[in-house]
C-alpha positions, 0 to 999 in steps of 0.5 A, a space after each residue: 043140111 039143106 037149110 045150111 046150103 040154102 043159107 049159104 046160097 042166100 049169103 052168096 047172092 046177097 054179096 053178089 047183089 051188094 057188089 053189083 050195087 057198089 060198082 056203079 057208086 065207085 064208077 059214079 064217084 070217079 065220074 063226079 071227081 073227073 067233072 070237078 064235083 069233088 064232094 059228091 064224088 067222095 060221098 059216092 065212093 064212100 057209099 061204094 065202100 060201105 056196100 062192098 062186102 070185102 070191107 064191110 064184113 070185117 067191120 061188122 064182125 068186130 061191131 056186134 052192138 046193134 043191127 048193122 044192116 039198119 045202121 048201114 041203111 041209115 048212113 047210105 040214105 044220109 049220104 045219098 041226101 048229101 049227094 043230092 044236096 051238093 049236086 043241086 048247088 
């Protein structure tokens, strides 16, 4: 019973951390778009969407074919590289 309670706490803590990371990407995307940097803005908002548990959890429950946390990490890394490449132009 203690293990279940600790597991639940860990899940809640992970969700809070993911929201805390997603919010700056959403706001950064809006700032990029307001500065007429459309592509980095859209990519930043996409990272925020990927990190948001409310959006990602239903997708993860439907797709159980591989570790989605690893796939999520790869996609976010690629999007960050794309943002940095478009900002340097």
